[in-house]
RODO-2510 file (C-alpha; in nm, 4 decimals, decimal comma):
residues 535
     n   res          X          Y          Z
     1     x    -1,3095    -1,4913    -3,4617
     2     x    -1,0910    -1,6604    -3,1895
     3     x    -0,7624    -1,5658    -3,3867
     4     x    -0,8939    -1,1838    -3,4189
     5     x    -0,9411    -1,1933    -3,0483
     6     x    -0,5813    -1,3059    -2,9753
     7     x    -0,4277    -1,0554    -3,2218
     8     x    -0,6403    -0,7717    -3,0516
     9     x    -0,5212    -0,8707    -2,7109
    10     x    -0,1374    -0,8638    -2,8445
    11     x    -0,2162    -0,5387    -2,9841
    12     x    -0,3219    -0,4023    -2,6303
    13     x    -0,0229    -0,5386    -2,4875
    14     x     0,1835    -0,2690    -2,6619
    15     x     0,0388     0,0037    -2,4580
    16     x     0,0380     0,0523    -2,0812
    17     x    -0,1161     0,0126    -1,7198
    18     x    -0,3461     0,2025    -1,4946
    19     x    -0,4358     0,1290    -1,1498
    20     x    -0,7566    -0,1089    -1,1069
    21     x    -1,0474     0,0928    -0,9718
    22     x    -1,2156    -0,0510    -0,6649
    23     x    -1,6163    -0,1042    -0,6319
    24     x    -1,7581     0,2144    -0,4838
    25     x    -1,8964     0,0271    -0,1546
    26     x    -1,5496    -0,1444    -0,1079
    27     x    -1,2545    -0,0343     0,1377
    28     x    -1,0627     0,2191    -0,0739
    29     x    -0,6744     0,1376    -0,1264
    30     x    -0,4973     0,4556    -0,1260
    31     x    -0,2251     0,6639     0,0318
    32     x    -0,4503     0,9578     0,1693
    33     x    -0,5966     1,0090     0,4904
    34     x    -0,6832     0,7991     0,8022
    35     x    -0,9250     0,5296     0,7997
    36     x    -0,7890     0,3697     0,4617
    37     x    -0,5941     0,0643     0,3770
    38     x    -0,2351     0,1389     0,4078
    39     x    -0,0293     0,1859     0,0490
    40     x     0,1852    -0,1275     0,1268
    41     x    -0,1080    -0,3450     0,0314
    42     x    -0,1211    -0,1967    -0,3083
    43     x     0,1591    -0,2446    -0,5674
    44     x     0,4372    -0,0077    -0,4766
    45     x     0,4534     0,2777    -0,7389
    46     x     0,6300     0,6123    -0,7473
    47     x     0,4514     0,8811    -0,6138
    48     x     0,4706     1,0999    -0,9023
    49     x     0,3111     0,8439    -1,1333
    50     x    -0,0523     0,9689    -1,2088
    51     x    -0,3376     0,7713    -1,3146
    52     x    -0,6479     0,8851    -1,4623
    53     x    -0,9437     0,9261    -1,2402
    54     x    -1,2279     0,6947    -1,3622
    55     x    -1,5241     0,5970    -1,1473
    56     x    -1,6642     0,2489    -1,0878
    57     x    -1,9809     0,0934    -1,2144
    58     x    -2,1040     0,1385    -0,8406
    59     x    -2,1095     0,5254    -0,8721
    60     x    -2,3848     0,7106    -1,0493
    61     x    -2,1505     0,8143    -1,3751
    62     x    -1,8921     0,5728    -1,4928
    63     x    -1,6659     0,8934    -1,5868
    64     x    -1,6709     1,2468    -1,5962
    65     x    -1,8668     1,3150    -1,8997
    66     x    -1,8934     1,6968    -1,8201
    67     x    -1,5153     1,7212    -1,8258
    68     x    -1,5004     1,5177    -2,1644
    69     x    -1,7456     1,7620    -2,3105
    70     x    -1,5544     2,0773    -2,1821
    71     x    -1,2260     1,9181    -2,3485
    72     x    -1,4174     1,8512    -2,6766
    73     x    -1,3174     1,4737    -2,6545
    74     x    -0,9742     1,5265    -2,7638
    75     x    -0,8254     1,2676    -2,5367
    76     x    -1,0526     0,9737    -2,5111
    77     x    -0,7687     0,7071    -2,4332
    78     x    -0,5675     0,6785    -2,1391
    79     x    -0,3188     0,4288    -2,1603
    80     x     0,0276     0,3393    -1,9275
    81     x     0,1939     0,0255    -1,8589
    82     x     0,4880    -0,1626    -1,7367
    83     x     0,7437    -0,4351    -1,7948
    84     x     0,7815    -0,6735    -1,5063
    85     x     1,0905    -0,9264    -1,4731
    86     x     1,0789    -1,1866    -1,1897
    87     x     1,3356    -1,4574    -1,0766
    88     x     1,2518    -1,6746    -0,8063
    89     x     1,4499    -1,9566    -0,6606
    90     x     1,2772    -2,2321    -0,4473
    91     x     1,4702    -2,4877    -0,2404
    92     x     1,2475    -2,7961    -0,3123
    93     x     1,1758    -3,0454    -0,0302
    94     x     1,2107    -3,3660    -0,2486
    95     x     1,2133    -3,5916     0,0640
    96     x     0,8710    -3,4825     0,1651
    97     x     0,5273    -3,6427     0,1362
    98     x     0,4455    -3,4131    -0,1904
    99     x     0,6395    -3,5155    -0,4825
   100     x     0,8616    -3,2332    -0,6520
   101     x     0,9461    -3,3502    -0,9891
   102     x     0,7263    -3,1031    -1,1644
   103     x     0,8480    -2,7988    -0,9490
   104     x     1,1355    -2,5823    -1,0829
   105     x     1,3795    -2,4773    -0,8533
   106     x     1,4708    -2,1865    -1,0696
   107     x     1,2150    -1,9930    -1,2665
   108     x     1,1978    -1,6612    -1,4628
   109     x     0,9179    -1,4663    -1,5649
   110     x     0,8820    -1,1569    -1,8033
   111     x     0,5411    -0,9792    -1,8094
   112     x     0,4358    -0,7243    -2,0543
   113     x     0,1150    -0,5365    -1,9289
   114     x    -0,1014    -0,2841    -2,0530
   115     x    -0,4284    -0,1306    -1,8954
   116     x    -0,6199     0,1159    -2,1060
   117     x    -0,9240     0,3289    -2,0394
   118     x    -1,1397     0,4653    -2,3149
   119     x    -1,4264     0,7247    -2,2823
   120     x    -1,5754     0,5887    -2,5992
   121     x    -1,8811     0,8410    -2,5840
   122     x    -2,0363     1,0476    -2,3225
   123     x    -2,1858     0,7464    -2,1485
   124     x    -1,9967     0,4510    -2,2606
   125     x    -1,6582     0,3581    -2,1098
   126     x    -1,4162     0,0632    -2,1892
   127     x    -1,1320    -0,0691    -1,9902
   128     x    -0,8727    -0,3501    -2,0657
   129     x    -0,6022    -0,4939    -1,8428
   130     x    -0,4014    -0,7529    -2,0479
   131     x    -0,0727    -0,9272    -1,9360
   132     x     0,1609    -1,1169    -2,2103
   133     x     0,3828    -1,3460    -1,9774
   134     x     0,6929    -1,5386    -2,1015
   135     x     0,8354    -1,8265    -1,8718
   136     x     1,1425    -2,0311    -1,8267
   137     x     1,1921    -2,3191    -1,5769
   138     x     1,4565    -2,5586    -1,4466
   139     x     1,6631    -2,7174    -1,1749
   140     x     1,3834    -2,9818    -1,1044
   141     x     1,4759    -3,2050    -0,8257
   142     x     1,2976    -3,5280    -0,7126
   143     x     1,3612    -3,8489    -0,4620
   144     x     1,4521    -4,1800    -0,5657
   145     x     1,6278    -4,4902    -0,3676
   146     x     1,6110    -4,2634    -0,0548
   147     x     1,8198    -3,9924    -0,1930
   148     x     1,7535    -3,6591    -0,3850
   149     x     1,8030    -3,6876    -0,7590
   150     x     1,8249    -3,4324    -1,0339
   151     x     1,5250    -3,4559    -1,2737
   152     x     1,5675    -3,3761    -1,6287
   153     x     1,4157    -3,0350    -1,7663
   154     x     1,0690    -3,0874    -1,9190
   155     x     0,7589    -2,8988    -1,9988
   156     x     0,5524    -2,7848    -1,6913
   157     x     0,2852    -2,5359    -1,6228
   158     x     0,5564    -2,3368    -1,4740
   159     x     0,7464    -2,3146    -1,8013
   160     x     0,4490    -2,2168    -2,0217
   161     x     0,3841    -1,8899    -2,1608
   162     x     0,0254    -1,7017    -2,0545
   163     x    -0,1759    -1,4408    -2,1889
   164     x    -0,3789    -1,2959    -1,9022
   165     x    -0,6929    -1,1280    -1,9930
   166     x    -0,7335    -1,0016    -1,6322
   167     x    -1,0234    -0,7332    -1,6986
   168     x    -1,1682    -0,6405    -2,0342
   169     x    -1,5236    -0,4859    -2,0033
   170     x    -1,7399    -0,1944    -2,1221
   171     x    -1,9893     0,0048    -1,9175
   172     x    -2,2637     0,2110    -2,0546
   173     x    -2,5034     0,4328    -1,8563
   174     x    -2,8455     0,3727    -1,9594
   175     x    -2,9456     0,6364    -1,7122
   176     x    -2,8019     0,8393    -1,4301
   177     x    -2,9008     0,5625    -1,1622
   178     x    -2,8700     0,2661    -1,4006
   179     x    -2,5609     0,1316    -1,5848
   180     x    -2,4928    -0,1929    -1,7781
   181     x    -2,1423    -0,3875    -1,7522
   182     x    -2,0389    -0,6664    -2,0036
   183     x    -1,7225    -0,8313    -2,0410
   184     x    -1,4471    -0,9832    -1,7758
   185     x    -1,4412    -0,7818    -1,4599
   186     x    -1,3016    -0,8568    -1,0704
   187     x    -1,5945    -0,7654    -0,8708
   188     x    -1,5765    -0,8457    -0,4999
   189     x    -1,8618    -0,7415    -0,2897
   190     x    -1,7076    -0,8610     0,0396
   191     x    -1,4873    -0,6523     0,2597
   192     x    -1,2176    -0,9016     0,3436
   193     x    -0,8549    -0,8217     0,2909
   194     x    -0,6775    -1,1538     0,2757
   195     x    -0,9784    -1,3582     0,1862
   196     x    -1,3441    -1,3264     0,0833
   197     x    -1,5637    -1,5719     0,1888
   198     x    -1,8361    -1,4676    -0,0099
   199     x    -1,6507    -1,4704    -0,3406
   200     x    -1,7893    -1,7191    -0,5792
   201     x    -1,6692    -1,5456    -0,9044
   202     x    -1,3185    -1,4974    -0,8995
   203     x    -0,9804    -1,6832    -0,9158
   204     x    -0,8718    -1,7651    -0,5527
   205     x    -0,6819    -1,4618    -0,4037
   206     x    -0,3174    -1,4964    -0,2540
   207     x    -0,3413    -1,3761     0,0919
   208     x     0,0421    -1,3004     0,0758
   209     x    -0,0163    -1,0579    -0,1496
   210     x    -0,3961    -0,9871    -0,1758
   211     x    -0,3803    -0,7204    -0,4445
   212     x    -0,1749    -0,9335    -0,6948
   213     x    -0,4813    -1,1163    -0,8279
   214     x    -0,6435    -0,8973    -1,0680
   215     x    -0,8189    -1,1357    -1,2657
   216     x    -1,1701    -1,1369    -1,2775
   217     x    -1,5043    -1,3420    -1,4103
   218     x    -1,6676    -1,3044    -1,7332
   219     x    -2,0248    -1,1522    -1,6817
   220     x    -2,2945    -0,9422    -1,7655
   221     x    -2,4081    -0,7131    -1,4682
   222     x    -2,6847    -0,4662    -1,4311
   223     x    -2,6403    -0,1882    -1,1417
   224     x    -2,8488     0,0756    -0,9945
   225     x    -2,6596     0,2991    -0,7585
   226     x    -2,8859     0,5421    -0,5744
   227     x    -2,7647     0,7839    -0,3128
   228     x    -2,7630     0,5303     0,0023
   229     x    -2,8434     0,2200    -0,1765
   230     x    -2,7096     0,0249    -0,4526
   231     x    -2,8797    -0,2662    -0,6434
   232     x    -2,6714    -0,5365    -0,8599
   233     x    -2,7508    -0,8359    -1,0613
   234     x    -2,5145    -1,0487    -1,2443
   235     x    -2,4870    -1,3501    -1,4807
   236     x    -2,1551    -1,5262    -1,5043
   237     x    -2,1413    -1,8102    -1,7574
   238     x    -1,8623    -2,0533    -1,6694
   239     x    -1,5508    -2,0858    -1,8789
   240     x    -1,5104    -2,4456    -1,9456
   241     x    -1,2366    -2,4522    -2,1920
   242     x    -0,9499    -2,2238    -2,2891
   243     x    -0,6111    -2,1905    -2,4914
   244     x    -0,3127    -1,9815    -2,3599
   245     x    -0,5791    -1,7936    -2,1543
   246     x    -0,8208    -1,7025    -2,4215
   247     x    -1,1694    -1,8796    -2,3496
   248     x    -1,2988    -2,1131    -2,6280
   249     x    -1,6048    -2,2383    -2,4706
   250     x    -1,8549    -2,0788    -2,2192
   251     x    -2,1254    -2,2452    -2,0162
   252     x    -2,1684    -2,5622    -2,2312
   253     x    -1,9010    -2,8252    -2,2908
   254     x    -1,7991    -2,8359    -2,6445
   255     x    -1,8554    -3,1545    -2,8467
   256     x    -1,4935    -3,2487    -2,8778
   257     x    -1,4559    -3,2774    -2,4972
   258     x    -1,8338    -3,2750    -2,3896
   259     x    -1,8464    -3,4070    -2,0170
   260     x    -2,2033    -3,3371    -1,9602
   261     x    -2,4996    -3,1325    -2,1284
   262     x    -2,5632    -2,9202    -1,8210
   263     x    -2,5311    -2,5310    -1,8250
   264     x    -2,2631    -2,4008    -1,6226
   265     x    -2,3346    -2,0600    -1,4555
   266     x    -2,3606    -1,8412    -1,1528
   267     x    -2,6528    -1,5958    -1,1146
   268     x    -2,5918    -1,3221    -0,8207
   269     x    -2,7960    -1,0404    -0,6796
   270     x    -2,6765    -0,7844    -0,4187
   271     x    -2,8162    -0,5069    -0,2124
   272     x    -2,5741    -0,2412    -0,0651
   273     x    -2,6720    -0,0003     0,1790
   274     x    -2,4678     0,2727     0,3859
   275     x    -2,6483     0,2929     0,7091
   276     x    -2,5061     0,5035     1,0023
   277     x    -2,1689     0,5014     0,8402
   278     x    -2,1698     0,1429     0,8021
   279     x    -2,1295    -0,0659     0,4641
   280     x    -2,3943    -0,3399     0,4602
   281     x    -2,4163    -0,6180     0,1685
   282     x    -2,6982    -0,8605     0,1344
   283     x    -2,6290    -1,1102    -0,1359
   284     x    -2,8107    -1,3981    -0,2966
   285     x    -2,6315    -1,6823    -0,5286
   286     x    -2,7919    -1,9137    -0,7620
   287     x    -2,5551    -2,1667    -0,9709
   288     x    -2,4984    -2,4756    -1,1299
   289     x    -2,1623    -2,6616    -1,1361
   290     x    -1,9833    -2,3260    -1,1472
   291     x    -1,7320    -2,3213    -0,8748
   292     x    -1,7966    -2,6510    -0,7410
   293     x    -2,0165    -2,9473    -0,8028
   294     x    -2,3311    -2,8209    -0,6535
   295     x    -2,6375    -2,8464    -0,8826
   296     x    -2,8954    -2,5807    -0,8731
   297     x    -2,7567    -2,4473    -0,5637
   298     x    -2,9027    -2,1369    -0,3543
   299     x    -2,6522    -1,9525    -0,1204
   300     x    -2,6993    -1,6341     0,1039
   301     x    -2,4032    -1,4036     0,1805
   302     x    -2,3681    -1,0917     0,4195
   303     x    -2,1003    -0,8646     0,4918
   304     x    -2,0485    -0,5494     0,7433
   305     x    -1,7989    -0,2812     0,7285
   306     x    -1,7269     0,0234     0,9777
   307     x    -1,4874     0,2595     1,0882
   308     x    -1,4841     0,3091     1,4669
   309     x    -1,2716     0,6021     1,6328
   310     x    -1,1397     0,7204     1,3084
   311     x    -0,8604     0,4796     1,2708
   312     x    -1,0158     0,1511     1,3562
   313     x    -1,2042    -0,0648     1,1029
   314     x    -1,4054    -0,3719     1,1651
   315     x    -1,5487    -0,5983     0,9142
   316     x    -1,7507    -0,9275     0,8869
   317     x    -1,8212    -1,1401     0,5648
   318     x    -2,0258    -1,4743     0,5565
   319     x    -2,1612    -1,6996     0,3258
   320     x    -2,4180    -1,9618     0,4148
   321     x    -2,5077    -2,2952     0,2308
   322     x    -2,6584    -2,6268     0,2820
   323     x    -2,4351    -2,9209     0,2221
   324     x    -2,0612    -2,8999     0,1228
   325     x    -1,8747    -3,0320    -0,1865
   326     x    -1,5167    -3,0162    -0,0138
   327     x    -1,3602    -3,3417    -0,0730
   328     x    -1,2337    -3,5560     0,2241
   329     x    -1,0104    -3,8846     0,2234
   330     x    -1,2223    -4,1810     0,2721
   331     x    -1,0801    -4,3214     0,5908
   332     x    -1,1082    -4,7011     0,5069
   333     x    -0,9221    -4,6632     0,2075
   334     x    -0,6022    -4,5204     0,3764
   335     x    -0,6175    -4,7322     0,6861
   336     x    -0,3346    -4,9767     0,5365
   337     x    -0,1756    -5,0459     0,2291
   338     x    -0,3794    -5,3480     0,1772
   339     x    -0,6984    -5,1173     0,2009
   340     x    -0,5623    -4,8690    -0,0286
   341     x    -0,4994    -5,1555    -0,2826
   342     x    -0,8381    -5,2764    -0,2362
   343     x    -1,0045    -4,9271    -0,3123
   344     x    -0,7658    -4,8946    -0,6105
   345     x    -0,8805    -5,2300    -0,7649
   346     x    -1,2677    -5,1465    -0,7105
   347     x    -1,2182    -4,8304    -0,8761
   348     x    -1,3187    -4,6048    -0,5747
   349     x    -1,1559    -4,2662    -0,5323
   350     x    -0,9465    -4,1688    -0,2401
   351     x    -1,1436    -3,8592    -0,1839
   352     x    -1,5137    -3,8211    -0,1764
   353     x    -1,7624    -3,5217    -0,1359
   354     x    -1,9536    -3,6793     0,1590
   355     x    -2,1687    -3,3964     0,2527
   356     x    -2,2514    -3,2883    -0,0944
   357     x    -2,6201    -3,3878    -0,0164
   358     x    -2,6271    -3,3058     0,3514
   359     x    -2,9308    -3,0525     0,4464
   360     x    -2,7000    -2,9023     0,7415
   361     x    -2,5996    -2,5284     0,6892
   362     x    -2,2225    -2,4631     0,6601
   363     x    -2,1260    -2,1284     0,7352
   364     x    -1,7951    -1,9668     0,5975
   365     x    -1,7163    -1,6639     0,8175
   366     x    -1,4358    -1,3921     0,8147
   367     x    -1,4109    -1,1361     1,0741
   368     x    -1,1532    -0,8960     1,0834
   369     x    -1,0018    -0,5535     1,1886
   370     x    -0,7357    -0,2936     1,0640
   371     x    -0,5749    -0,0029     1,2015
   372     x    -0,3715     0,2803     1,0005
   373     x    -0,1235     0,4668     1,2149
   374     x    -0,0150     0,8300     1,2102
   375     x     0,2915     0,7280     1,0081
   376     x     0,0780     0,5387     0,7271
   377     x     0,1815     0,1899     0,8620
   378     x    -0,0993    -0,0395     0,9019
   379     x    -0,1895    -0,3700     1,0876
   380     x    -0,4372    -0,5958     0,9785
   381     x    -0,6048    -0,9096     1,1265
   382     x    -0,8596    -1,1394     1,0035
   383     x    -0,9918    -1,4914     1,1321
   384     x    -1,1500    -1,7495     0,8817
   385     x    -1,3865    -1,9976     1,0095
   386     x    -1,5159    -2,2726     0,7775
   387     x    -1,7620    -2,5188     0,9176
   388     x    -1,6971    -2,7600     0,6742
   389     x    -1,3229    -2,7290     0,6983
   390     x    -1,1113    -3,0522     0,7794
   391     x    -1,0867    -3,1559     1,1562
   392     x    -0,7824    -3,2933     1,2923
   393     x    -0,8901    -3,6538     1,2171
   394     x    -0,9698    -3,5529     0,8843
   395     x    -0,6313    -3,4116     0,8333
   396     x    -0,4850    -3,7350     0,9899
   397     x    -0,6584    -3,9110     0,7144
   398     x    -0,4959    -3,6722     0,4626
   399     x    -0,1475    -3,7302     0,6044
   400     x    -0,2028    -4,1206     0,5760
   401     x    -0,2982    -4,0811     0,2163
   402     x    -0,0104    -3,9073     0,1325
   403     x     0,2270    -4,1372     0,3192
   404     x     0,0654    -4,4243     0,1393
   405     x     0,1187    -4,2801    -0,1980
   406     x     0,4759    -4,1684    -0,1221
   407     x     0,5430    -4,5572    -0,0133
   408     x     0,3981    -4,6591    -0,3423
   409     x     0,5917    -4,4306    -0,5152
   410     x     0,9195    -4,5691    -0,3560
   411     x     0,8062    -4,9107    -0,4482
   412     x     0,7675    -4,8030    -0,8393
   413     x     0,4024    -4,8399    -0,8353
   414     x     0,1767    -4,6409    -1,0604
   415     x     0,0197    -4,4623    -0,7863
   416     x    -0,0832    -4,1531    -1,0215
   417     x    -0,3372    -4,4006    -1,1773
   418     x    -0,5080    -4,4338    -0,8523
   419     x    -0,8718    -4,2644    -0,8750
   420     x    -0,8329    -3,9165    -0,7035
   421     x    -0,4606    -3,9417    -0,6198
   422     x    -0,3646    -3,6451    -0,8234
   423     x    -0,6168    -3,4533    -0,6087
   424     x    -0,4266    -3,5128    -0,3114
   425     x    -0,1061    -3,3008    -0,4343
   426     x    -0,2841    -3,0671    -0,6818
   427     x    -0,2664    -2,6898    -0,6528
   428     x    -0,5217    -2,4160    -0,7577
   429     x    -0,6039    -2,3626    -1,0889
   430     x    -0,5414    -1,9559    -1,1297
   431     x    -0,7194    -1,7701    -1,4526
   432     x    -0,4798    -1,5122    -1,4351
   433     x    -0,1187    -1,4168    -1,3623
   434     x     0,0923    -1,6944    -1,2168
   435     x     0,0315    -1,6917    -0,8386
   436     x     0,3246    -1,6411    -0,6246
   437     x     0,1670    -1,8622    -0,3622
   438     x    -0,1267    -2,0922    -0,4128
   439     x    -0,3696    -2,0871    -0,0846
   440     x    -0,6237    -2,3954    -0,0522
   441     x    -0,8037    -2,3150     0,2746
   442     x    -0,8441    -2,6842     0,3850
   443     x    -0,8715    -2,6786     0,7649
   444     x    -1,1708    -2,4958     0,9793
   445     x    -0,9815    -2,2114     1,1352
   446     x    -0,6970    -1,9621     1,0037
   447     x    -0,5387    -1,6245     1,0882
   448     x    -0,4068    -1,3667     0,8308
   449     x    -0,1883    -1,1026     0,9966
   450     x    -0,0364    -0,8163     0,7935
   451     x     0,1659    -0,5299     0,8874
   452     x     0,3428    -0,2842     0,6423
   453     x     0,5364     0,0448     0,6714
   454     x     0,5742     0,2641     0,3822
   455     x     0,8072     0,5358     0,3290
   456     x     1,0986     0,4303     0,5078
   457     x     1,3779     0,6844     0,4151
   458     x     1,1045     0,7935     0,1784
   459     x     1,1726     0,4985    -0,0877
   460     x     1,1260     0,1851     0,1234
   461     x     0,7868    -0,0126     0,2105
   462     x     0,8293    -0,3063     0,4292
   463     x     0,5461    -0,5679     0,4669
   464     x     0,5207    -0,8950     0,6512
   465     x     0,2282    -1,1247     0,6144
   466     x     0,1572    -1,4317     0,8410
   467     x    -0,0659    -1,7121     0,7437
   468     x    -0,1651    -1,9616     1,0182
   469     x    -0,3542    -2,2762     1,0684
   470     x    -0,4899    -2,2285     1,4066
   471     x    -0,5547    -2,6230     1,4381
   472     x    -0,1818    -2,7340     1,3929
   473     x    -0,0386    -2,3785     1,4186
   474     x     0,1701    -2,4302     1,1101
   475     x     0,2311    -2,0997     0,9191
   476     x     0,3512    -1,9342     0,6100
   477     x     0,5471    -1,6178     0,6729
   478     x     0,5865    -1,3845     0,3610
   479     x     0,8204    -1,0961     0,4196
   480     x     0,8771    -0,8369     0,1450
   481     x     1,0908    -0,5056     0,0961
   482     x     1,0169    -0,2618    -0,2031
   483     x     1,2444    -0,0011    -0,3044
   484     x     1,1136     0,2721    -0,5500
   485     x     1,4832     0,3459    -0,7164
   486     x     1,3460     0,6289    -0,9427
   487     x     0,9966     0,7623    -1,0590
   488     x     0,9800     0,4807    -1,2911
   489     x     1,1558     0,1542    -1,1373
   490     x     1,0710    -0,0339    -0,8436
   491     x     1,2616    -0,3282    -0,7074
   492     x     1,0816    -0,5598    -0,4623
   493     x     1,2158    -0,8774    -0,2859
   494     x     0,9817    -1,1410    -0,1466
   495     x     1,0203    -1,4285     0,0615
   496     x     0,8010    -1,7297     0,1473
   497     x     0,9020    -1,9325     0,4508
   498     x     0,6922    -2,2444     0,5820
   499     x     0,7011    -2,3393     0,9450
   500     x     0,5559    -2,6807     1,0594
   501     x     0,4243    -2,6014     1,4076
   502     x     0,4554    -2,8265     1,7076
   503     x     0,4711    -3,2027     1,6781
   504     x     0,2042    -3,2589     1,9471
   505     x    -0,0536    -3,1064     1,7270
   506     x     0,0375    -3,2453     1,4025
   507     x    -0,0735    -3,5660     1,2299
   508     x     0,1643    -3,8472     1,1909
   509     x     0,2775    -4,0829     0,9140
   510     x     0,3493    -4,4602     0,9588
   511     x     0,7106    -4,3962     1,0424
   512     x     0,6227    -4,1441     1,3147
   513     x     0,7033    -3,8319     1,1059
   514     x     0,4767    -3,5242     1,2214
   515     x     0,2708    -3,3896     0,9219
   516     x     0,1185    -3,0307     0,9399
   517     x    -0,0632    -2,8377     0,6574
   518     x     0,2446    -2,5898     0,6128
   519     x     0,4961    -2,8768     0,7038
   520     x     0,3662    -3,0621     0,3803
   521     x     0,4307    -2,7812     0,1259
   522     x     0,6884    -2,9297    -0,1252
   523     x     0,9287    -2,6298    -0,0634
   524     x     1,1779    -2,5188     0,2446
   525     x     1,1701    -2,1619     0,1266
   526     x     1,1200    -1,9638    -0,1718
   527     x     1,2935    -1,6059    -0,2643
   528     x     1,1965    -1,3925    -0,5593
   529     x     1,3285    -1,0561    -0,6663
   530     x     1,1036    -0,8479    -0,9212
   531     x     1,2083    -0,5432    -1,1264
   532     x     0,8967    -0,3413    -1,2385
   533     x     0,9741    -0,0591    -1,4935
   534     x     0,6793     0,1762    -1,5414
   535     x     0,5985     0,3318    -1,8941
***
């Protein structure tokens, strides 16, 4: 069965891509009219490239069955696609606190993508978005005896091929106001652009390129879209093991790697209403060890979105929960090298979930606004507050832990065997296409700012994204320039430049070095050139 599924995915990859449809109650991403997101936030594609119009499950009909009947169902499959090549050069920071031995300075990716839409029958619609990604990586650099050294090429996550089943689902209309969805689908109920505080289902989004992440979650959803109200309920079993992007076990650990006997899942319900031109969502989540270590956890989410004065949009998105599974560094384990050694000998992890059983409510709130101008340029500003995020003192503990690990590596100690040490420098698991930038929101306060200007000299689109930690004012700047050279080829140049922020707001190491969030990223800068050919 597993082999047949993989063969089917490979067969799909010989076809082509179609643009991902957006939920009916989410902000529309298009290039037409004021009050909508600017086209620079979507994948830059030639204007002549047409996509088949297919409605989303939030509408009363998954597709235009009347049109299909008129055409006698002669055309039941729509398929488009692209071949994408990316080359990235990263200038590593081997002398920093985070080791770079497994970070390639040179990396190449080749992606073959297909997106297929099939009107199976008048009330059944199927969709697949599948990518095959080949990768090559090299030029690894590390730090040894006080100097930068070359590290022999070796197998890392950046050099492995990936089969990304971004979305594979089917929708069946049980009645005009009731439909069923089954498969893998990216469902986001909140209106956030760079980040969604209520998203407990999908892989983490890259805020420097929010539409790049298309991968969703495996789920079953029942939805009742009425005229002004939509009711949604879904069940999402957690994928616990997978091979090359293909899931091999859901919900329960298989016997050969059984870590527990619990059922891992997420249940969610949503009520959407259109009230006085405002989009309102009320969400309820119940899960067990799905996206975090919470057992039998109930959470509440809500969101608001509305346009004012035609061109100005305001949105709010919040998640409320008791307790927090956010890991923090144990202060007594990083106060000195001797204290760290004592914790290691006792088998005590450096990181702990100190607030897991806390009865305090910890909100996670995103507030944002955006303005689309008459020339189709767009400015978006969003602020994220996490009540359980790290304080300045907790970030100082984190900096002290990295400093001690760095000292241990310099002395040749096996610091990788210290419980929890690897989590200090680990990235984000990403069930989908390889991320351009992994975002781990550790602090309490963040700002996301995006400005985009399309159709410069008709063929160019410029975008600048700023991600800022408002506690230490360290930032990640991500500019990009896209050129639609022809009606089938787009070239895009990306940049990623971290800035450490002022020393007065940063944490410090034992030798007096300033440490800020984006001052600890393991690279000085990254440049990426992408060529995408549509067919």
